[in-house]
Jmol script that loads the backbone (N, CA, C; Angstrom):
load data "model"
ATOM      1  N   MET A   1      13.169 -54.625  19.584  1.00  0.00           N
ATOM      2  CA  MET A   1      13.113 -55.544  20.704  1.00  0.00           C
ATOM      3  C   MET A   1      14.364 -56.424  20.658  1.00  0.00           C
ATOM      4  N   PRO A   2      15.201 -56.368  21.696  1.00  0.00           N
ATOM      5  CA  PRO A   2      16.386 -57.231  21.727  1.00  0.00           C
ATOM      6  C   PRO A   2      15.973 -58.704  21.766  1.00  0.00           C
ATOM      7  N   GLN A   3      16.780 -59.524  21.120  1.00  0.00           N
ATOM      8  CA  GLN A   3      16.491 -60.949  21.116  1.00  0.00           C
ATOM      9  C   GLN A   3      17.776 -61.748  21.074  1.00  0.00           C
ATOM     10  N   ILE A   4      17.669 -62.986  21.509  1.00  0.00           N
ATOM     11  CA  ILE A   4      18.786 -63.920  21.474  1.00  0.00           C
ATOM     12  C   ILE A   4      18.247 -65.178  20.804  1.00  0.00           C
ATOM     13  N   THR A   5      18.927 -65.616  19.747  1.00  0.00           N
ATOM     14  CA  THR A   5      18.458 -66.743  18.957  1.00  0.00           C
ATOM     15  C   THR A   5      19.488 -67.861  18.940  1.00  0.00           C
ATOM     16  N   ALA A   6      18.999 -69.086  18.963  1.00  0.00           N
ATOM     17  CA  ALA A   6      19.850 -70.272  18.846  1.00  0.00           C
ATOM     18  C   ALA A   6      19.163 -71.246  17.906  1.00  0.00           C
ATOM     19  N   ARG A   7      19.953 -72.098  17.308  1.00  0.00           N
ATOM     20  CA  ARG A   7      19.419 -73.167  16.475  1.00  0.00           C
ATOM     21  C   ARG A   7      19.577 -74.479  17.234  1.00  0.00           C
ATOM     22  N   LEU A   8      18.478 -75.229  17.289  1.00  0.00           N
ATOM     23  CA  LEU A   8      18.478 -76.519  17.980  1.00  0.00           C
ATOM     24  C   LEU A   8      18.140 -77.617  16.975  1.00  0.00           C
ATOM     25  N   SER A   9      18.604 -78.814  17.272  1.00  0.00           N
ATOM     26  CA  SER A   9      18.223 -79.941  16.424  1.00  0.00           C
ATOM     27  C   SER A   9      16.707 -80.109  16.536  1.00  0.00           C
ATOM     28  N   PRO A  10      16.075 -80.678  15.513  1.00  0.00           N
ATOM     29  CA  PRO A  10      14.616 -80.844  15.577  1.00  0.00           C
ATOM     30  C   PRO A  10      14.164 -81.643  16.807  1.00  0.00           C
ATOM     31  N   GLY A  11      14.902 -82.680  17.166  1.00  0.00           N
ATOM     32  CA  GLY A  11      14.512 -83.487  18.324  1.00  0.00           C
ATOM     33  C   GLY A  11      14.571 -82.707  19.622  1.00  0.00           C
ATOM     34  N   ILE A  12      15.660 -81.970  19.818  1.00  0.00           N
ATOM     35  CA  ILE A  12      15.803 -81.153  21.034  1.00  0.00           C
ATOM     36  C   ILE A  12      14.735 -80.070  21.051  1.00  0.00           C
ATOM     37  N   ARG A  13      14.511 -79.425  19.906  1.00  0.00           N
ATOM     38  CA  ARG A  13      13.510 -78.355  19.861  1.00  0.00           C
ATOM     39  C   ARG A  13      12.125 -78.900  20.170  1.00  0.00           C
ATOM     40  N   ASP A  14      11.774 -80.066  19.637  1.00  0.00           N
ATOM     41  CA  ASP A  14      10.465 -80.666  19.947  1.00  0.00           C
ATOM     42  C   ASP A  14      10.337 -80.948  21.438  1.00  0.00           C
ATOM     43  N   ARG A  15      11.371 -81.509  22.030  1.00  0.00           N
ATOM     44  CA  ARG A  15      11.345 -81.793  23.473  1.00  0.00           C
ATOM     45  C   ARG A  15      11.233 -80.498  24.275  1.00  0.00           C
ATOM     46  N   PHE A  16      11.942 -79.456  23.845  1.00  0.00           N
ATOM     47  CA  PHE A  16      11.905 -78.165  24.533  1.00  0.00           C
ATOM     48  C   PHE A  16      10.504 -77.566  24.442  1.00  0.00           C
ATOM     49  N   ASP A  17       9.895 -77.633  23.260  1.00  0.00           N
ATOM     50  CA  ASP A  17       8.530 -77.130  23.088  1.00  0.00           C
ATOM     51  C   ASP A  17       7.557 -77.878  24.001  1.00  0.00           C
ATOM     52  N   ASP A  18       7.668 -79.197  24.031  1.00  0.00           N
ATOM     53  CA  ASP A  18       6.782 -80.009  24.884  1.00  0.00           C
ATOM     54  C   ASP A  18       6.959 -79.653  26.359  1.00  0.00           C
ATOM     55  N   TYR A  19       8.210 -79.529  26.777  1.00  0.00           N
ATOM     56  CA  TYR A  19       8.502 -79.188  28.172  1.00  0.00           C
ATOM     57  C   TYR A  19       7.947 -77.803  28.512  1.00  0.00           C
ATOM     58  N   ALA A  20       8.170 -76.838  27.619  1.00  0.00           N
ATOM     59  CA  ALA A  20       7.665 -75.483  27.858  1.00  0.00           C
ATOM     60  C   ALA A  20       6.151 -75.506  28.046  1.00  0.00           C
ATOM     61  N   THR A  21       5.464 -76.251  27.203  1.00  0.00           N
ATOM     62  CA  THR A  21       4.014 -76.359  27.314  1.00  0.00           C
ATOM     63  C   THR A  21       3.619 -76.960  28.662  1.00  0.00           C
ATOM     64  N   LYS A  22       4.337 -77.973  29.094  1.00  0.00           N
ATOM     65  CA  LYS A  22       4.016 -78.630  30.367  1.00  0.00           C
ATOM     66  C   LYS A  22       4.160 -77.692  31.558  1.00  0.00           C
ATOM     67  N   VAL A  23       5.090 -76.721  31.469  1.00  0.00           N
ATOM     68  CA  VAL A  23       5.256 -75.779  32.581  1.00  0.00           C
ATOM     69  C   VAL A  23       4.455 -74.491  32.367  1.00  0.00           C
ATOM     70  N   GLY A  24       3.651 -74.451  31.292  1.00  0.00           N
ATOM     71  CA  GLY A  24       2.744 -73.327  31.078  1.00  0.00           C
ATOM     72  C   GLY A  24       3.338 -72.135  30.360  1.00  0.00           C
ATOM     73  N   LEU A  25       4.381 -72.353  29.599  1.00  0.00           N
ATOM     74  CA  LEU A  25       5.025 -71.274  28.855  1.00  0.00           C
ATOM     75  C   LEU A  25       5.147 -71.654  27.393  1.00  0.00           C
ATOM     76  N   ASP A  26       5.474 -70.678  26.544  1.00  0.00           N
ATOM     77  CA  ASP A  26       5.893 -71.060  25.206  1.00  0.00           C
ATOM     78  C   ASP A  26       7.420 -71.129  25.207  1.00  0.00           C
ATOM     79  N   ALA A  27       7.984 -71.680  24.174  1.00  0.00           N
ATOM     80  CA  ALA A  27       9.426 -71.933  24.137  1.00  0.00           C
ATOM     81  C   ALA A  27      10.233 -70.644  24.281  1.00  0.00           C
ATOM     82  N   SER A  28       9.777 -69.563  23.665  1.00  0.00           N
ATOM     83  CA  SER A  28      10.487 -68.290  23.758  1.00  0.00           C
ATOM     84  C   SER A  28      10.522 -67.777  25.197  1.00  0.00           C
ATOM     85  N   GLU A  29       9.395 -67.881  25.876  1.00  0.00           N
ATOM     86  CA  GLU A  29       9.333 -67.438  27.278  1.00  0.00           C
ATOM     87  C   GLU A  29      10.245 -68.281  28.159  1.00  0.00           C
ATOM     88  N   LEU A  30      10.243 -69.586  27.937  1.00  0.00           N
ATOM     89  CA  LEU A  30      11.102 -70.463  28.725  1.00  0.00           C
ATOM     90  C   LEU A  30      12.568 -70.147  28.464  1.00  0.00           C
ATOM     91  N   ALA A  31      12.932 -69.922  27.216  1.00  0.00           N
ATOM     92  CA  ALA A  31      14.318 -69.574  26.890  1.00  0.00           C
ATOM     93  C   ALA A  31      14.715 -68.277  27.596  1.00  0.00           C
ATOM     94  N   ARG A  32      13.834 -67.283  27.571  1.00  0.00           N
ATOM     95  CA  ARG A  32      14.122 -66.010  28.247  1.00  0.00           C
ATOM     96  C   ARG A  32      14.306 -66.226  29.743  1.00  0.00           C
ATOM     97  N   LEU A  33      13.465 -67.035  30.348  1.00  0.00           N
ATOM     98  CA  LEU A  33      13.576 -67.319  31.777  1.00  0.00           C
ATOM     99  C   LEU A  33      14.899 -68.015  32.098  1.00  0.00           C
ATOM    100  N   LEU A  34      15.303 -68.962  31.269  1.00  0.00           N
ATOM    101  CA  LEU A  34      16.575 -69.656  31.493  1.00  0.00           C
ATOM    102  C   LEU A  34      17.766 -68.716  31.347  1.00  0.00           C
ATOM    103  N   ILE A  35      17.671 -67.777  30.420  1.00  0.00           N
ATOM    104  CA  ILE A  35      18.733 -66.779  30.250  1.00  0.00           C
ATOM    105  C   ILE A  35      18.799 -65.884  31.487  1.00  0.00           C
ATOM    106  N   LEU A  36      17.647 -65.429  31.961  1.00  0.00           N
ATOM    107  CA  LEU A  36      17.628 -64.586  33.163  1.00  0.00           C
ATOM    108  C   LEU A  36      18.151 -65.354  34.374  1.00  0.00           C
ATOM    109  N   ARG A  37      17.814 -66.623  34.463  1.00  0.00           N
ATOM    110  CA  ARG A  37      18.334 -67.444  35.552  1.00  0.00           C
ATOM    111  C   ARG A  37      19.853 -67.532  35.474  1.00  0.00           C
ATOM    112  N   GLU A  38      20.363 -67.717  34.276  1.00  0.00           N
ATOM    113  CA  GLU A  38      21.818 -67.821  34.106  1.00  0.00           C
ATOM    114  C   GLU A  38      22.524 -66.549  34.567  1.00  0.00           C
ATOM    115  N   ILE A  39      21.926 -65.409  34.319  1.00  0.00           N
ATOM    116  CA  ILE A  39      22.523 -64.145  34.764  1.00  0.00           C
ATOM    117  C   ILE A  39      22.706 -64.161  36.279  1.00  0.00           C
ATOM    118  N   HIS A  40      21.758 -64.725  36.993  1.00  0.00           N
ATOM    119  CA  HIS A  40      21.808 -64.732  38.454  1.00  0.00           C
ATOM    120  C   HIS A  40      22.587 -65.901  39.043  1.00  0.00           C
ATOM    121  N   VAL A  41      22.559 -67.046  38.377  1.00  0.00           N
ATOM    122  CA  VAL A  41      23.168 -68.252  38.937  1.00  0.00           C
ATOM    123  C   VAL A  41      24.575 -68.475  38.414  1.00  0.00           C
ATOM    124  N   GLY A  42      24.811 -68.204  37.147  1.00  0.00           N
ATOM    125  CA  GLY A  42      26.152 -68.265  36.575  1.00  0.00           C
ATOM    126  C   GLY A  42      26.786 -69.642  36.496  1.00  0.00           C
ATOM    127  N   ARG A  43      26.124 -70.587  35.841  1.00  0.00           N
ATOM    128  CA  ARG A  43      26.681 -71.935  35.727  1.00  0.00           C
ATOM    129  C   ARG A  43      27.201 -72.256  34.331  1.00  0.00           C
ATOM    130  N   LEU A  44      27.107 -71.321  33.423  1.00  0.00           N
ATOM    131  CA  LEU A  44      27.411 -71.572  32.016  1.00  0.00           C
ATOM    132  C   LEU A  44      28.847 -72.031  31.782  1.00  0.00           C
ATOM    133  N   SER A  45      29.803 -71.408  32.421  1.00  0.00           N
ATOM    134  CA  SER A  45      31.208 -71.801  32.241  1.00  0.00           C
ATOM    135  C   SER A  45      31.415 -73.254  32.634  1.00  0.00           C
ATOM    136  N   ARG A  46      30.801 -73.666  33.710  1.00  0.00           N
ATOM    137  CA  ARG A  46      30.927 -75.053  34.170  1.00  0.00           C
ATOM    138  C   ARG A  46      30.295 -76.016  33.172  1.00  0.00           C
ATOM    139  N   PHE A  47      29.115 -75.680  32.661  1.00  0.00           N
ATOM    140  CA  PHE A  47      28.468 -76.542  31.675  1.00  0.00           C
ATOM    141  C   PHE A  47      29.308 -76.657  30.412  1.00  0.00           C
ATOM    142  N   ALA A  48      29.863 -75.535  29.975  1.00  0.00           N
ATOM    143  CA  ALA A  48      30.659 -75.539  28.749  1.00  0.00           C
ATOM    144  C   ALA A  48      31.904 -76.411  28.908  1.00  0.00           C
ATOM    145  N   LYS A  49      32.517 -76.381  30.090  1.00  0.00           N
ATOM    146  CA  LYS A  49      33.714 -77.191  30.329  1.00  0.00           C
ATOM    147  C   LYS A  49      33.383 -78.672  30.478  1.00  0.00           C
ATOM    148  N   SER A  50      32.263 -78.977  31.113  1.00  0.00           N
ATOM    149  CA  SER A  50      31.927 -80.385  31.353  1.00  0.00           C
ATOM    150  C   SER A  50      31.320 -81.063  30.130  1.00  0.00           C
ATOM    151  N   HIS A  51      30.810 -80.297  29.194  1.00  0.00           N
ATOM    152  CA  HIS A  51      30.218 -80.851  27.970  1.00  0.00           C
ATOM    153  C   HIS A  51      30.670 -80.034  26.762  1.00  0.00           C
ATOM    154  N   PRO A  52      31.953 -80.083  26.417  1.00  0.00           N
ATOM    155  CA  PRO A  52      32.463 -79.223  25.345  1.00  0.00           C
ATOM    156  C   PRO A  52      31.789 -79.439  23.997  1.00  0.00           C
ATOM    157  N   GLY A  53      31.315 -80.624  23.702  1.00  0.00           N
ATOM    158  CA  GLY A  53      30.665 -80.882  22.422  1.00  0.00           C
ATOM    159  C   GLY A  53      29.353 -80.146  22.254  1.00  0.00           C
ATOM    160  N   ARG A  54      28.704 -79.794  23.353  1.00  0.00           N
ATOM    161  CA  ARG A  54      27.422 -79.097  23.296  1.00  0.00           C
ATOM    162  C   ARG A  54      27.591 -77.653  22.855  1.00  0.00           C
ATOM    163  N   ALA A  55      28.782 -77.127  22.976  1.00  0.00           N
ATOM    164  CA  ALA A  55      28.995 -75.719  22.664  1.00  0.00           C
ATOM    165  C   ALA A  55      29.156 -75.465  21.175  1.00  0.00           C
ATOM    166  N   GLY A  56      29.355 -76.494  20.401  1.00  0.00           N
ATOM    167  CA  GLY A  56      29.553 -76.315  18.967  1.00  0.00           C
ATOM    168  C   GLY A  56      28.263 -76.020  18.233  1.00  0.00           C
ATOM    169  N   THR A  57      28.413 -75.677  16.975  1.00  0.00           N
ATOM    170  CA  THR A  57      27.262 -75.420  16.128  1.00  0.00           C
ATOM    171  C   THR A  57      26.639 -76.747  15.715  1.00  0.00           C
ATOM    172  N   PRO A  58      25.323 -76.842  15.682  1.00  0.00           N
ATOM    173  CA  PRO A  58      24.696 -78.089  15.238  1.00  0.00           C
ATOM    174  C   PRO A  58      25.151 -78.430  13.820  1.00  0.00           C
ATOM    175  N   PRO A  59      25.244 -79.703  13.494  1.00  0.00           N
ATOM    176  CA  PRO A  59      25.667 -80.086  12.158  1.00  0.00           C
ATOM    177  C   PRO A  59      24.747 -79.504  11.095  1.00  0.00           C
ATOM    178  N   LYS A  60      25.333 -79.027  10.016  1.00  0.00           N
ATOM    179  CA  LYS A  60      24.548 -78.474   8.914  1.00  0.00           C
ATOM    180  C   LYS A  60      23.768 -79.595   8.244  1.00  0.00           C
ATOM    181  N   GLY A  61      22.663 -79.227   7.640  1.00  0.00           N
ATOM    182  CA  GLY A  61      21.872 -80.196   6.909  1.00  0.00           C
ATOM    183  C   GLY A  61      20.857 -80.928   7.759  1.00  0.00           C
ATOM    184  N   LYS A  62      20.804 -80.656   9.039  1.00  0.00           N
ATOM    185  CA  LYS A  62      19.841 -81.332   9.920  1.00  0.00           C
ATOM    186  C   LYS A  62      18.568 -80.509  10.103  1.00  0.00           C
ATOM    187  N   LYS A  63      18.444 -79.440   9.341  1.00  0.00           N
ATOM    188  CA  LYS A  63      17.249 -78.583   9.418  1.00  0.00           C
ATOM    189  C   LYS A  63      16.994 -78.114  10.845  1.00  0.00           C
ATOM    190  N   GLU A  64      17.988 -77.460  11.389  1.00  0.00           N
ATOM    191  CA  GLU A  64      17.864 -76.936  12.747  1.00  0.00           C
ATOM    192  C   GLU A  64      16.644 -76.023  12.843  1.00  0.00           C
ATOM    193  N   ARG A  65      16.113 -75.936  14.028  1.00  0.00           N
ATOM    194  CA  ARG A  65      14.976 -75.063  14.259  1.00  0.00           C
ATOM    195  C   ARG A  65      15.388 -73.946  15.203  1.00  0.00           C
ATOM    196  N   LYS A  66      14.963 -72.743  14.891  1.00  0.00           N
ATOM    197  CA  LYS A  66      15.321 -71.585  15.699  1.00  0.00           C
ATOM    198  C   LYS A  66      14.527 -71.537  16.990  1.00  0.00           C
ATOM    199  N   LEU A  67      15.210 -71.052  18.006  1.00  0.00           N
ATOM    200  CA  LEU A  67      14.599 -70.749  19.295  1.00  0.00           C
ATOM    201  C   LEU A  67      15.016 -69.326  19.608  1.00  0.00           C
ATOM    202  N   THR A  68      14.060 -68.438  19.730  1.00  0.00           N
ATOM    203  CA  THR A  68      14.369 -67.027  19.958  1.00  0.00           C
ATOM    204  C   THR A  68      13.731 -66.550  21.251  1.00  0.00           C
ATOM    205  N   ALA A  69      14.565 -65.997  22.114  1.00  0.00           N
ATOM    206  CA  ALA A  69      14.093 -65.381  23.352  1.00  0.00           C
ATOM    207  C   ALA A  69      13.993 -63.883  23.095  1.00  0.00           C
ATOM    208  N   HIS A  70      12.807 -63.339  23.246  1.00  0.00           N
ATOM    209  CA  HIS A  70      12.564 -61.913  23.023  1.00  0.00           C
ATOM    210  C   HIS A  70      12.592 -61.179  24.366  1.00  0.00           C
ATOM    211  N   PHE A  71      13.240 -60.032  24.365  1.00  0.00           N
ATOM    212  CA  PHE A  71      13.343 -59.214  25.571  1.00  0.00           C
ATOM    213  C   PHE A  71      12.751 -57.840  25.290  1.00  0.00           C
ATOM    214  N   HIS A  72      11.975 -57.331  26.209  1.00  0.00           N
ATOM    215  CA  HIS A  72      11.446 -55.976  26.083  1.00  0.00           C
ATOM    216  C   HIS A  72      12.610 -54.988  26.162  1.00  0.00           C
ATOM    217  N   GLN A  73      12.413 -53.821  25.600  1.00  0.00           N
ATOM    218  CA  GLN A  73      13.467 -52.809  25.596  1.00  0.00           C
ATOM    219  C   GLN A  73      13.991 -52.523  27.003  1.00  0.00           C
ATOM    220  N   ARG A  74      13.124 -52.537  27.962  1.00  0.00           N
ATOM    221  CA  ARG A  74      13.559 -52.225  29.326  1.00  0.00           C
ATOM    222  C   ARG A  74      14.471 -53.312  29.903  1.00  0.00           C
ATOM    223  N   LEU A  75      14.544 -54.469  29.249  1.00  0.00           N
ATOM    224  CA  LEU A  75      15.404 -55.551  29.707  1.00  0.00           C
ATOM    225  C   LEU A  75      16.690 -55.677  28.888  1.00  0.00           C
ATOM    226  N   ARG A  76      17.003 -54.691  28.072  1.00  0.00           N
ATOM    227  CA  ARG A  76      18.210 -54.791  27.228  1.00  0.00           C
ATOM    228  C   ARG A  76      19.483 -54.883  28.077  1.00  0.00           C
ATOM    229  N   ARG A  77      19.446 -54.381  29.290  1.00  0.00           N
ATOM    230  CA  ARG A  77      20.602 -54.502  30.184  1.00  0.00           C
ATOM    231  C   ARG A  77      20.870 -55.974  30.511  1.00  0.00           C
ATOM    232  N   GLN A  78      19.794 -56.756  30.679  1.00  0.00           N
ATOM    233  CA  GLN A  78      19.971 -58.179  30.950  1.00  0.00           C
ATOM    234  C   GLN A  78      20.584 -58.898  29.750  1.00  0.00           C
ATOM    235  N   VAL A  79      20.231 -58.472  28.546  1.00  0.00           N
ATOM    236  CA  VAL A  79      20.834 -59.064  27.344  1.00  0.00           C
ATOM    237  C   VAL A  79      22.337 -58.785  27.357  1.00  0.00           C
ATOM    238  N   ALA A  80      22.716 -57.581  27.733  1.00  0.00           N
ATOM    239  CA  ALA A  80      24.145 -57.233  27.811  1.00  0.00           C
ATOM    240  C   ALA A  80      24.842 -58.041  28.905  1.00  0.00           C
ATOM    241  N   GLN A  81      24.175 -58.234  30.034  1.00  0.00           N
ATOM    242  CA  GLN A  81      24.763 -59.037  31.110  1.00  0.00           C
ATOM    243  C   GLN A  81      24.958 -60.488  30.665  1.00  0.00           C
ATOM    244  N   PHE A  82      23.976 -61.030  29.961  1.00  0.00           N
ATOM    245  CA  PHE A  82      24.097 -62.393  29.460  1.00  0.00           C
ATOM    246  C   PHE A  82      25.254 -62.489  28.467  1.00  0.00           C
ATOM    247  N   SER A  83      25.346 -61.514  27.582  1.00  0.00           N
ATOM    248  CA  SER A  83      26.433 -61.509  26.593  1.00  0.00           C
ATOM    249  C   SER A  83      27.794 -61.484  27.284  1.00  0.00           C
ATOM    250  N   LYS A  84      27.892 -60.748  28.369  1.00  0.00           N
ATOM    251  CA  LYS A  84      29.147 -60.695  29.128  1.00  0.00           C
ATOM    252  C   LYS A  84      29.485 -62.058  29.729  1.00  0.00           C
ATOM    253  N   ARG A  85      28.505 -62.728  30.291  1.00  0.00           N
ATOM    254  CA  ARG A  85      28.722 -64.075  30.846  1.00  0.00           C
ATOM    255  C   ARG A  85      29.134 -65.058  29.752  1.00  0.00           C
ATOM    256  N   VAL A  86      28.497 -64.946  28.614  1.00  0.00           N
ATOM    257  CA  VAL A  86      28.789 -65.830  27.484  1.00  0.00           C
ATOM    258  C   VAL A  86      30.236 -65.647  27.029  1.00  0.00           C
ATOM    259  N   ARG A  87      30.647 -64.400  26.912  1.00  0.00           N
ATOM    260  CA  ARG A  87      32.049 -64.132  26.508  1.00  0.00           C
ATOM    261  C   ARG A  87      33.016 -64.695  27.534  1.00  0.00           C
ATOM    262  N   ALA A  88      32.691 -64.550  28.807  1.00  0.00           N
ATOM    263  CA  ALA A  88      33.566 -65.070  29.865  1.00  0.00           C
ATOM    264  C   ALA A  88      33.694 -66.594  29.778  1.00  0.00           C
ATOM    265  N   ALA A  89      32.632 -67.256  29.317  1.00  0.00           N
ATOM    266  CA  ALA A  89      32.650 -68.709  29.164  1.00  0.00           C
ATOM    267  C   ALA A  89      33.262 -69.125  27.822  1.00  0.00           C
ATOM    268  N   ARG A  90      33.636 -68.134  27.015  1.00  0.00           N
ATOM    269  CA  ARG A  90      34.219 -68.373  25.675  1.00  0.00           C
ATOM    270  C   ARG A  90      33.264 -69.127  24.763  1.00  0.00           C
ATOM    271  N   LEU A  91      32.026 -68.652  24.758  1.00  0.00           N
ATOM    272  CA  LEU A  91      30.977 -69.240  23.934  1.00  0.00           C
ATOM    273  C   LEU A  91      30.334 -68.169  23.076  1.00  0.00           C
ATOM    274  N   SER A  92      29.579 -68.593  22.098  1.00  0.00           N
ATOM    275  CA  SER A  92      28.694 -67.678  21.387  1.00  0.00           C
ATOM    276  C   SER A  92      27.368 -67.660  22.142  1.00  0.00           C
ATOM    277  N   ARG A  93      26.574 -66.631  21.907  1.00  0.00           N
ATOM    278  CA  ARG A  93      25.263 -66.604  22.557  1.00  0.00           C
ATOM    279  C   ARG A  93      24.419 -67.786  22.100  1.00  0.00           C
ATOM    280  N   GLU A  94      24.552 -68.160  20.834  1.00  0.00           N
ATOM    281  CA  GLU A  94      23.791 -69.297  20.321  1.00  0.00           C
ATOM    282  C   GLU A  94      24.162 -70.581  21.053  1.00  0.00           C
ATOM    283  N   ALA A  95      25.455 -70.815  21.199  1.00  0.00           N
ATOM    284  CA  ALA A  95      25.902 -72.018  21.912  1.00  0.00           C
ATOM    285  C   ALA A  95      25.432 -71.992  23.359  1.00  0.00           C
ATOM    286  N   ALA A  96      25.462 -70.829  23.977  1.00  0.00           N
ATOM    287  CA  ALA A  96      25.043 -70.714  25.372  1.00  0.00           C
ATOM    288  C   ALA A  96      23.570 -71.055  25.533  1.00  0.00           C
ATOM    289  N   VAL A  97      22.727 -70.546  24.666  1.00  0.00           N
ATOM    290  CA  VAL A  97      21.293 -70.848  24.761  1.00  0.00           C
ATOM    291  C   VAL A  97      21.060 -72.330  24.501  1.00  0.00           C
ATOM    292  N   ARG A  98      21.784 -72.887  23.550  1.00  0.00           N
ATOM    293  CA  ARG A  98      21.648 -74.320  23.269  1.00  0.00           C
ATOM    294  C   ARG A  98      22.002 -75.141  24.515  1.00  0.00           C
ATOM    295  N   ILE A  99      23.089 -74.776  25.182  1.00  0.00           N
ATOM    296  CA  ILE A  99      23.498 -75.480  26.400  1.00  0.00           C
ATOM    297  C   ILE A  99      22.434 -75.332  27.487  1.00  0.00           C
ATOM    298  N   LEU A 100      21.934 -74.116  27.686  1.00  0.00           N
ATOM    299  CA  LEU A 100      20.925 -73.896  28.728  1.00  0.00           C
ATOM    300  C   LEU A 100      19.644 -74.678  28.442  1.00  0.00           C
ATOM    301  N   ALA A 101      19.224 -74.707  27.185  1.00  0.00           N
ATOM    302  CA  ALA A 101      18.011 -75.442  26.823  1.00  0.00           C
ATOM    303  C   ALA A 101      18.202 -76.938  27.065  1.00  0.00           C
ATOM    304  N   GLU A 102      19.320 -77.474  26.601  1.00  0.00           N
ATOM    305  CA  GLU A 102      19.572 -78.907  26.780  1.00  0.00           C
ATOM    306  C   GLU A 102      19.720 -79.263  28.251  1.00  0.00           C
ATOM    307  N   GLN A 103      20.366 -78.394  29.017  1.00  0.00           N
ATOM    308  CA  GLN A 103      20.542 -78.662  30.445  1.00  0.00           C
ATOM    309  C   GLN A 103      19.200 -78.658  31.169  1.00  0.00           C
ATOM    310  N   GLU A 104      18.307 -77.751  30.787  1.00  0.00           N
ATOM    311  CA  GLU A 104      16.995 -77.707  31.426  1.00  0.00           C
ATOM    312  C   GLU A 104      16.188 -78.964  31.113  1.00  0.00           C
ATOM    313  N   LEU A 105      16.369 -79.519  29.938  1.00  0.00           N
ATOM    314  CA  LEU A 105      15.672 -80.765  29.607  1.00  0.00           C
ATOM    315  C   LEU A 105      16.142 -81.917  30.482  1.00  0.00           C
ATOM    316  N   VAL A 106      17.372 -81.829  30.960  1.00  0.00           N
ATOM    317  CA  VAL A 106      17.908 -82.855  31.862  1.00  0.00           C
ATOM    318  C   VAL A 106      17.478 -82.571  33.304  1.00  0.00           C
ATOM    319  N   GLU A 107      17.687 -81.337  33.735  1.00  0.00           N
ATOM    320  CA  GLU A 107      17.432 -80.976  35.144  1.00  0.00           C
ATOM    321  C   GLU A 107      15.962 -80.792  35.485  1.00  0.00           C
ATOM    322  N   LYS A 108      15.222 -80.188  34.571  1.00  0.00           N
ATOM    323  CA  LYS A 108      13.818 -79.834  34.802  1.00  0.00           C
ATOM    324  C   LYS A 108      13.664 -78.945  36.040  1.00  0.00           C
ATOM    325  N   TRP A 109      14.567 -77.981  36.144  1.00  0.00           N
ATOM    326  CA  TRP A 109      14.578 -77.049  37.264  1.00  0.00           C
ATOM    327  C   TRP A 109      13.233 -76.334  37.419  1.00  0.00           C
ATOM    328  N   LEU A 110      12.705 -75.806  36.326  1.00  0.00           N
ATOM    329  CA  LEU A 110      11.476 -75.027  36.435  1.00  0.00           C
ATOM    330  C   LEU A 110      10.297 -75.904  36.851  1.00  0.00           C
ATOM    331  N   ALA A 111      10.189 -77.080  36.281  1.00  0.00           N
ATOM    332  CA  ALA A 111       9.087 -77.981  36.658  1.00  0.00           C
ATOM    333  C   ALA A 111       9.161 -78.305  38.148  1.00  0.00           C
ATOM    334  N   LYS A 112      10.364 -78.550  38.647  1.00  0.00           N
ATOM    335  CA  LYS A 112      10.528 -78.844  40.075  1.00  0.00           C
ATOM    336  C   LYS A 112      10.198 -77.628  40.929  1.00  0.00           C
ATOM    337  N   ALA A 113      10.630 -76.461  40.483  1.00  0.00           N
ATOM    338  CA  ALA A 113      10.350 -75.237  41.242  1.00  0.00           C
ATOM    339  C   ALA A 113       8.853 -74.959  41.287  1.00  0.00           C
ATOM    340  N   LEU A 114       8.185 -75.146  40.175  1.00  0.00           N
ATOM    341  CA  LEU A 114       6.741 -74.916  40.148  1.00  0.00           C
ATOM    342  C   LEU A 114       5.996 -75.926  41.001  1.00  0.00           C
ATOM    343  N   LYS A 115       6.465 -77.151  41.013  1.00  0.00           N
ATOM    344  CA  LYS A 115       5.843 -78.177  41.842  1.00  0.00           C
ATOM    345  C   LYS A 115       5.974 -77.808  43.319  1.00  0.00           C
ATOM    346  N   CYS A 116       7.157 -77.336  43.709  1.00  0.00           N
ATOM    347  CA  CYS A 116       7.363 -76.910  45.100  1.00  0.00           C
ATOM    348  C   CYS A 116       6.465 -75.730  45.438  1.00  0.00           C
ATOM    349  N   ALA A 117       6.381 -74.779  44.524  1.00  0.00           N
ATOM    350  CA  ALA A 117       5.570 -73.596  44.773  1.00  0.00           C
ATOM    351  C   ALA A 117       4.103 -73.974  44.898  1.00  0.00           C
ATOM    352  N   ARG A 118       3.645 -74.849  44.023  1.00  0.00           N
ATOM    353  CA  ARG A 118       2.246 -75.283  44.092  1.00  0.00           C
ATOM    354  C   ARG A 118       1.986 -76.041  45.384  1.00  0.00           C
ATOM    355  N   GLY A 119       2.913 -76.889  45.777  1.00  0.00           N
ATOM    356  CA  GLY A 119       2.761 -77.643  47.017  1.00  0.00           C
ATOM    357  C   GLY A 119       2.705 -76.717  48.210  1.00  0.00           C
ATOM    358  N   GLY A 120       3.553 -75.689  48.203  1.00  0.00           N
ATOM    359  CA  GLY A 120       3.565 -74.732  49.294  1.00  0.00           C
ATOM    360  C   GLY A 120       2.296 -73.925  49.362  1.00  0.00           C
ATOM    361  N   LEU A 121       1.720 -73.618  48.203  1.00  0.00           N
ATOM    362  CA  LEU A 121       0.493 -72.852  48.186  1.00  0.00           C
ATOM    363  C   LEU A 121      -0.681 -73.661  48.722  1.00  0.00           C
ATOM    364  N   HIS A 122      -0.697 -74.956  48.433  1.00  0.00           N
ATOM    365  CA  HIS A 122      -1.801 -75.785  48.886  1.00  0.00           C
ATOM    366  C   HIS A 122      -1.762 -76.031  50.394  1.00  0.00           C
ATOM    367  N   GLU A 123      -0.606 -75.931  50.978  1.00  0.00           N
ATOM    368  CA  GLU A 123      -0.473 -76.208  52.410  1.00  0.00           C
ATOM    369  C   GLU A 123      -1.024 -75.065  53.255  1.00  0.00           C
ATOM    370  N   ARG A 124      -1.114 -73.891  52.694  1.00  0.00           N
ATOM    371  CA  ARG A 124      -1.545 -72.733  53.496  1.00  0.00           C
ATOM    372  C   ARG A 124      -3.024 -72.690  53.685  1.00  0.00           C
TER     373      ARG A 124
END
end "model"
wireframe off; spacefill off
backbone 0.3
color backbone group
């Protein structure tokens, strides 16, 4: 099973876990969704340029926690597409996932999208 793993600081990982739970997913599922979104939206290069410090490796000794997005074999093409985008942004896959996770904690794109979808469903 293809996978993409990143290390996050304990504080960021705790916030990511809490957020994932609030939107009804586990952290791995949310990470996979954010990666798939990036393939379609393509904002990683912009994020990397506007926040260059986020692209680095977390400081050693902070007991980083792993975040792993698992992909079914039939989705291995998407893993390759993500890797291509990451290379174009001059990042590692780990740095890219870290940026996407941190950005989602700021934007809360999925929570907003789900709220809109739920609102639209109730109106019908």
